[in-house]
Structures are given as structure tokens and as C-alpha cells.
C-alpha positions in Angstrom: 79.9 47.6 151.6 79.9 51.3 150.9 82.0 52.1 154.0 84.6 49.5 152.7 84.8 51.2 149.5 85.3 54.5 150.9 88.0 53.5 153.4 89.9 51.4 150.6 89.7 54.5 148.0 90.8 56.9 150.7 93.9 54.8 151.9 94.8 53.9 148.2 95.0 57.6 147.5 96.8 58.7 150.6 99.4 56.0 150.2 100.1 57.3 146.6 100.2 60.9 147.8 102.5 60.5 151.0 100.2 61.9 153.4 101.8 64.3 155.9 98.8 65.2 158.3 96.4 62.7 159.8 93.4 64.0 161.4 90.9 61.8 163.5 87.8 63.2 165.3 84.7 61.7 166.8 81.5 62.7 168.5 78.7 60.8 170.2 77.5 59.4 166.7 80.2 59.9 164.2 83.9 59.5 163.3 85.9 61.4 160.8 89.3 60.6 159.4 91.3 62.6 156.9 94.7 62.9 155.4 96.3 65.9 153.7 99.5 67.5 152.5 101.2 69.3 149.9 100.5 68.7 146.4 103.8 69.9 144.8 106.7 67.9 146.4 109.2 68.8 143.7 109.0 72.5 144.3 109.0 74.6 147.3 106.8 77.4 145.6 103.7 75.3 145.5 100.8 76.2 147.6 98.4 73.5 146.6 97.1 71.0 149.1 95.4 67.6 148.5 92.8 66.1 151.0 91.0 62.7 151.3 88.8 61.6 154.0 85.5 59.9 155.2 82.9 60.4 157.6 80.6 57.7 159.3 77.7 58.6 161.2 74.9 56.2 162.9 72.1 57.2 165.1 68.8 55.7 165.8 69.3 53.0 162.8 70.0 56.0 160.4 73.3 55.7 158.7 75.1 58.5 156.9 78.6 57.8 155.3 80.7 60.2 153.1 83.9 60.1 151.4 85.6 63.1 149.8 88.8 64.1 148.2 89.9 67.8 147.5 92.4 70.2 146.3 92.9 73.6 148.0 95.2 76.8 147.8 96.6 77.6 151.2 98.5 80.8 152.3 99.4 83.2 155.0 96.9 86.0 155.2 99.3 88.5 156.6 97.6 89.6 159.9 99.6 91.7 162.2 100.4 90.1 165.6 99.0 86.8 164.6 99.7 83.9 162.2 96.5 83.4 160.4 96.5 81.0 157.3 93.6 80.5 154.8 92.6 77.9 152.3 90.3 78.0 149.5 89.4 75.0 147.2 87.0 72.3 146.2 85.9 68.8 147.6 84.4 66.0 145.6 81.9 64.2 147.8 80.4 60.7 147.5 77.3 60.7 149.9 75.2 57.8 151.2 72.3 58.0 153.7 68.6 58.3 154.5 68.0 55.7 151.8 69.6 57.6 149.1 73.1 58.4 147.5 74.7 60.9 145.5 77.6 63.0 144.7 78.5 66.6 145.2 81.2 69.2 144.2 81.5 71.7 147.2 83.5 75.1 147.2 84.9 76.1 150.5 87.7 76.9 152.6 89.1 77.4 156.0 90.9 79.9 158.5 93.4 78.9 161.1 94.7 81.4 163.7 97.4 81.6 166.4 98.1 84.5 168.5 101.8 85.3 169.6 100.7 85.4 173.3 99.1 81.9 173.3 100.9 80.4 170.3 100.2 76.8 171.1 96.5 77.4 170.8 94.9 77.1 167.3 91.5 78.5 166.2 89.9 76.9 163.2 86.7 77.6 161.3 85.9 75.9 157.9 83.0 75.5 155.6 82.0 73.7 152.3 78.9 74.4 150.2 77.5 72.5 147.0 74.3 74.0 145.6 71.8 72.0 143.5 73.6 72.5 140.2 76.9 70.9 141.8 75.0 68.0 143.4 74.2 64.9 141.4 71.9 61.6 141.6 69.7 61.8 144.7 71.6 64.7 146.3 70.3 68.1 145.8 72.4 70.4 148.1 75.2 69.8 150.7 76.4 72.2 153.5 79.1 71.5 156.1 80.8 73.8 158.5 82.6 73.5 161.8 84.9 75.3 164.2 87.4 74.2 166.7 90.1 75.2 169.2 93.1 73.0 169.7 96.2 72.9 171.7 99.6 71.9 170.4 100.8 69.3 172.9 104.0 68.6 171.0 105.3 70.3 167.8 103.5 67.8 165.6 100.6 66.8 167.7 97.4 68.9 168.4 94.4 67.8 170.6 91.2 69.8 169.7 87.5 70.1 170.5 84.9 71.6 168.3 81.6 71.7 166.6 80.3 70.2 163.3 77.2 70.6 161.3 76.3 68.7 158.1 73.1 69.0 156.2 72.1 67.2 152.8 69.0 67.5 150.8 68.4 64.0 149.3 65.8 63.7 146.6 64.8 67.3 146.8 62.5 66.9 149.8 64.2 69.4 151.9 67.4 69.8 153.9 68.1 67.1 156.5 70.8 67.4 159.3 72.8 64.2 159.1 75.5 65.3 161.6 75.3 67.9 164.3 77.3 68.2 167.6 80.3 68.6 169.6 83.5 66.6 168.8 87.1 66.0 170.1 90.0 65.1 167.8 93.6 64.7 167.4 95.8 66.0 164.4 99.1 64.4 163.8 101.9 65.8 161.4 104.5 63.5 160.0 
């Protein structure tokens, strides 16, 4: 039931927001999907972006699900000889797993880099962190980070491989790794 609620909420938000980028990735035990795009469609000066998504993980009868929505500011970092973009923002999470559930407000961001000589290769690193004061119900801390390298097959289609780690402290009994490993994905921009 929780999975259905997360998927329905994500699709309802995305259809209202006219999503521009769809990202789908999977590992041996998890699948993640997200939609993102610019917030300000009326002005060309807005640097805000929305993001909505979910992750579903199942291994050895231990399920973990999360749904999230976020806002971030994006911009060029002005690095000579490369195109390096960064984001900084917040994500609101709903977390369900390990026999517990909770919410978290995480702060984080990302870096995306392309180098002139190999401009079809995209290097990405990101991370989000919610300390105990920003985690609620059974959740007491949330940490997510990942990195990937992608290849732009077509102008609006990127295949990538990477690594992701997600750790949650449910009910204050210590941090548990709920997703950790290699992944492969596709990112499509419409």
C-alpha cells in the first residue's frame, strides 16, 4: 500500500509540474525513478528546479521504500576548460522500512562535470543529509550519497553507471545501511 501511495503522489506532482527529465536506475536489489525540471517556466532568469521521485529496495525479506520531493538552486560554477554545474537544495523524504517509518528534511546538492575533450562523458556526484533534528517519527538520521559516470548517446539521452549508499537510523538504534551498491540507469530529457 505504501508503494502505491508513493508512486501515485510522485506521478500527480510530476504531471502538474510538466516534468522535463526522467531518470530511472536499478541495482541488484533496488530501483529508483525521478522526475525533475525548472520551477520558473514564466521567466528565463529562474534557477530553481523541482525534483520528485522514489526508491524501492528489497533484499532477504527486508523492504525499504522512500518517496521524496525537493527544490534546489542550480547554476554554472565557472570552471575554466570544463562545464561544471552545481545544485544546492532540500528534499522532503517519506521513509518506510526496517519495521518502522518516518520523515526527514535533508540538505544537500550535486556536481555535474563535462570536459571539452570528452564532452559526451558526464561525471556526477551528489549527497543529502538529514540530522536528528530534521528527522521525524521513527527516523532519527538519514544519509544518501552517490556518484556516476554517464555517456550521452543522443543529445537528450544518457546511459550511466554508478554507486549509491543510503543509511537510515530508525528508532534511534544506530545507523542501518538500507541500500549500497553499483547501479545502471538512463536519463531522458524531454
